C-alpha positions as protocol buffer text, in pm:
chain_id: "A"
residue {
  index: 1
  type: UNK
  ca { x: 4673 y: 3951 z: -17187 }
}
residue {
  index: 2
  type: UNK
  ca { x: 4485 y: 4221 z: -16993 }
}
residue {
  index: 3
  type: UNK
  ca { x: 4189 y: 3989 z: -16946 }
}
residue {
  index: 4
  type: UNK
  ca { x: 4412 y: 3727 z: -16787 }
}
residue {
  index: 5
  type: UNK
  ca { x: 4559 y: 3981 z: -16541 }
}
residue {
  index: 6
  type: UNK
  ca { x: 4209 y: 4093 z: -16444 }
}
residue {
  index: 7
  type: UNK
  ca { x: 4100 y: 3734 z: -16381 }
}
residue {
  index: 8
  type: UNK
  ca { x: 4411 y: 3659 z: -16176 }
}
residue {
  index: 9
  type: UNK
  ca { x: 4355 y: 3974 z: -15970 }
}
residue {
  index: 10
  type: UNK
  ca { x: 3990 y: 3881 z: -15921 }
}
residue {
  index: 11
  type: UNK
  ca { x: 4079 y: 3527 z: -15811 }
}
residue {
  index: 12
  type: UNK
  ca { x: 4344 y: 3654 z: -15568 }
}
residue {
  index: 13
  type: UNK
  ca { x: 4097 y: 3900 z: -15414 }
}
residue {
  index: 14
  type: UNK
  ca { x: 3833 y: 3628 z: -15374 }
}
residue {
  index: 15
  type: UNK
  ca { x: 4092 y: 3396 z: -15217 }
}
residue {
  index: 16
  type: UNK
  ca { x: 4200 y: 3664 z: -14968 }
}
residue {
  index: 17
  type: UNK
  ca { x: 3837 y: 3739 z: -14874 }
}
residue {
  index: 18
  type: UNK
  ca { x: 3768 y: 3367 z: -14834 }
}
residue {
  index: 19
  type: UNK
  ca { x: 4071 y: 3322 z: -14611 }
}
residue {
  index: 20
  type: UNK
  ca { x: 3971 y: 3621 z: -14398 }
}
residue {
  index: 21
  type: UNK
  ca { x: 3618 y: 3486 z: -14353 }
}
residue {
  index: 22
  type: UNK
  ca { x: 3757 y: 3145 z: -14260 }
}
residue {
  index: 23
  type: UNK
  ca { x: 4000 y: 3285 z: -14004 }
}
residue {
  index: 24
  type: UNK
  ca { x: 3746 y: 3520 z: -13848 }
}
residue {
  index: 25
  type: UNK
  ca { x: 3479 y: 3252 z: -13837 }
}
residue {
  index: 26
  type: UNK
  ca { x: 3686 y: 2996 z: -13651 }
}
residue {
  index: 27
  type: UNK
  ca { x: 3597 y: 2938 z: -13290 }
}
residue {
  index: 28
  type: UNK
  ca { x: 3864 y: 3071 z: -13063 }
}
residue {
  index: 29
  type: UNK
  ca { x: 4020 y: 2822 z: -12824 }
}
residue {
  index: 30
  type: UNK
  ca { x: 3809 y: 2778 z: -12517 }
}
residue {
  index: 31
  type: UNK
  ca { x: 3928 y: 2863 z: -12170 }
}
residue {
  index: 32
  type: UNK
  ca { x: 4038 y: 2577 z: -11949 }
}
residue {
  index: 33
  type: UNK
  ca { x: 3824 y: 2467 z: -11655 }
}
residue {
  index: 34
  type: UNK
  ca { x: 4096 y: 2568 z: -11410 }
}
residue {
  index: 35
  type: UNK
  ca { x: 4118 y: 2923 z: -11546 }
}
residue {
  index: 36
  type: UNK
  ca { x: 3737 y: 2958 z: -11566 }
}
residue {
  index: 37
  type: UNK
  ca { x: 3697 y: 2841 z: -11205 }
}
residue {
  index: 38
  type: UNK
  ca { x: 3962 y: 3085 z: -11086 }
}
residue {
  index: 39
  type: UNK
  ca { x: 3808 y: 3376 z: -11276 }
}
residue {
  index: 40
  type: UNK
  ca { x: 3465 y: 3277 z: -11143 }
}
residue {
  index: 41
  type: UNK
  ca { x: 3589 y: 3271 z: -10785 }
}
residue {
  index: 42
  type: UNK
  ca { x: 3738 y: 3618 z: -10818 }
}
residue {
  index: 43
  type: UNK
  ca { x: 3473 y: 3806 z: -11014 }
}
residue {
  index: 44
  type: UNK
  ca { x: 3106 y: 3866 z: -11082 }
}
residue {
  index: 45
  type: UNK
  ca { x: 2973 y: 3883 z: -11438 }
}
residue {
  index: 46
  type: UNK
  ca { x: 2658 y: 4082 z: -11514 }
}
residue {
  index: 47
  type: UNK
  ca { x: 2483 y: 3969 z: -11831 }
}
residue {
  index: 48
  type: UNK
  ca { x: 2140 y: 4011 z: -11986 }
}
residue {
  index: 49
  type: UNK
  ca { x: 1912 y: 3788 z: -12187 }
}
residue {
  index: 50
  type: UNK
  ca { x: 1940 y: 3878 z: -12556 }
}
residue {
  index: 51
  type: UNK
  ca { x: 2276 y: 4052 z: -12521 }
}
residue {
  index: 52
  type: UNK
  ca { x: 2495 y: 3967 z: -12823 }
}
residue {
  index: 53
  type: UNK
  ca { x: 2814 y: 4087 z: -12653 }
}
residue {
  index: 54
  type: UNK
  ca { x: 2728 y: 3861 z: -12358 }
}
residue {
  index: 55
  type: UNK
  ca { x: 2708 y: 3567 z: -12598 }
}
residue {
  index: 56
  type: UNK
  ca { x: 3050 y: 3660 z: -12735 }
}
residue {
  index: 57
  type: UNK
  ca { x: 3189 y: 3661 z: -12381 }
}
residue {
  index: 58
  type: UNK
  ca { x: 3019 y: 3326 z: -12309 }
}
residue {
  index: 59
  type: UNK
  ca { x: 3170 y: 3171 z: -12622 }
}
residue {
  index: 60
  type: UNK
  ca { x: 3518 y: 3257 z: -12498 }
}
residue {
  index: 61
  type: UNK
  ca { x: 3465 y: 3023 z: -12204 }
}
residue {
  index: 62
  type: UNK
  ca { x: 3284 y: 2748 z: -12394 }
}
residue {
  index: 63
  type: UNK
  ca { x: 3149 y: 2472 z: -12169 }
}
residue {
  index: 64
  type: UNK
  ca { x: 3348 y: 2619 z: -11877 }
}
residue {
  index: 65
  type: UNK
  ca { x: 3119 y: 2923 z: -11874 }
}
residue {
  index: 66
  type: UNK
  ca { x: 2923 y: 2738 z: -11607 }
}
residue {
  index: 67
  type: UNK
  ca { x: 3198 y: 2810 z: -11351 }
}
residue {
  index: 68
  type: UNK
  ca { x: 3153 y: 3187 z: -11364 }
}
residue {
  index: 69
  type: UNK
  ca { x: 2948 y: 3379 z: -11110 }
}
residue {
  index: 70
  type: UNK
  ca { x: 2677 y: 3545 z: -11317 }
}
residue {
  index: 71
  type: UNK
  ca { x: 2378 y: 3767 z: -11259 }
}
residue {
  index: 72
  type: UNK
  ca { x: 2132 y: 3800 z: -11546 }
}
residue {
  index: 73
  type: UNK
  ca { x: 1997 y: 4154 z: -11526 }
}
residue {
  index: 74
  type: UNK
  ca { x: 1692 y: 4056 z: -11732 }
}
residue {
  index: 75
  type: UNK
  ca { x: 1571 y: 3828 z: -11452 }
}
residue {
  index: 76
  type: UNK
  ca { x: 1734 y: 3997 z: -11151 }
}
residue {
  index: 77
  type: UNK
  ca { x: 1693 y: 4369 z: -11224 }
}
residue {
  index: 78
  type: UNK
  ca { x: 1708 y: 4458 z: -10856 }
}
residue {
  index: 79
  type: UNK
  ca { x: 2071 y: 4339 z: -10843 }
}
residue {
  index: 80
  type: UNK
  ca { x: 2171 y: 4551 z: -11143 }
}
residue {
  index: 81
  type: UNK
  ca { x: 2090 y: 4907 z: -11038 }
}
residue {
  index: 82
  type: UNK
  ca { x: 2454 y: 5017 z: -11086 }
}
residue {
  index: 83
  type: UNK
  ca { x: 2505 y: 4828 z: -11413 }
}
residue {
  index: 84
  type: UNK
  ca { x: 2486 y: 5049 z: -11725 }
}
residue {
  index: 85
  type: UNK
  ca { x: 2569 y: 4791 z: -11992 }
}
residue {
  index: 86
  type: UNK
  ca { x: 2624 y: 4421 z: -12028 }
}
residue {
  index: 87
  type: UNK
  ca { x: 2845 y: 4237 z: -12005 }
}
residue {
  index: 88
  type: UNK
  ca { x: 2999 y: 4404 z: -11703 }
}
residue {
  index: 89
  type: UNK
  ca { x: 3259 y: 4240 z: -11484 }
}
residue {
  index: 90
  type: UNK
  ca { x: 3309 y: 4339 z: -11120 }
}
residue {
  index: 91
  type: UNK
  ca { x: 3659 y: 4244 z: -11010 }
}
residue {
  index: 92
  type: UNK
  ca { x: 3807 y: 4358 z: -10679 }
}
residue {
  index: 93
  type: UNK
  ca { x: 3532 y: 4618 z: -10649 }
}
residue {
  index: 94
  type: UNK
  ca { x: 3601 y: 4775 z: -10990 }
}
residue {
  index: 95
  type: UNK
  ca { x: 3373 y: 4768 z: -11299 }
}
residue {
  index: 96
  type: UNK
  ca { x: 3490 y: 4658 z: -11642 }
}
residue {
  index: 97
  type: UNK
  ca { x: 3224 y: 4710 z: -11908 }
}
residue {
  index: 98
  type: UNK
  ca { x: 3208 y: 4523 z: -12237 }
}
residue {
  index: 99
  type: UNK
  ca { x: 3364 y: 4201 z: -12357 }
}
residue {
  index: 100
  type: UNK
  ca { x: 3698 y: 4134 z: -12186 }
}
residue {
  index: 101
  type: UNK
  ca { x: 3968 y: 3908 z: -12323 }
}
residue {
  index: 102
  type: UNK
  ca { x: 4061 y: 3599 z: -12125 }
}
residue {
  index: 103
  type: UNK
  ca { x: 4413 y: 3735 z: -12088 }
}
residue {
  index: 104
  type: UNK
  ca { x: 4277 y: 4060 z: -11940 }
}
residue {
  index: 105
  type: UNK
  ca { x: 4049 y: 3868 z: -11702 }
}
residue {
  index: 106
  type: UNK
  ca { x: 4338 y: 3648 z: -11590 }
}
residue {
  index: 107
  type: UNK
  ca { x: 4544 y: 3958 z: -11522 }
}
residue {
  index: 108
  type: UNK
  ca { x: 4267 y: 4140 z: -11333 }
}
residue {
  index: 109
  type: UNK
  ca { x: 4171 y: 3838 z: -11120 }
}
residue {
  index: 110
  type: UNK
  ca { x: 4526 y: 3716 z: -11056 }
}
residue {
  index: 111
  type: UNK
  ca { x: 4448 y: 3389 z: -11231 }
}
residue {
  index: 112
  type: UNK
  ca { x: 4735 y: 3417 z: -11477 }
}
C-alpha cells in the first residue's frame, strides 16, 4: 500500500512539473501591429547584440518588433553614452531599464 502511495505522489509531482514547463515554455501572445507602431512612435529602445534580455523584449513583439525605434549599442556606441544596461527604453525623456511588459509600455507611451 505504501509503495502505491509513493508512486502516485511521484506521478503527480512529475505531472505538475511537466505542466509548469509547458506553461512557461509557451510563446506569449504577440503584440498587434497597431500597438507596436504606436509604441515605436512614442519611444526609443536601446538594445545590444548578444543581450538575452533584449531578445526577450523582442519576442514580446514578434514580427511587429520591426516597428520599434531601436538603437543597437553594439554598433552605435556613440549614441549610448548614457545607457547603463540593455534593454533600455526612453519614453517622454525618462529611462526605463530592463524588460518592460507590453501593458507597461502601452501605459507609458499612451498607446493603451
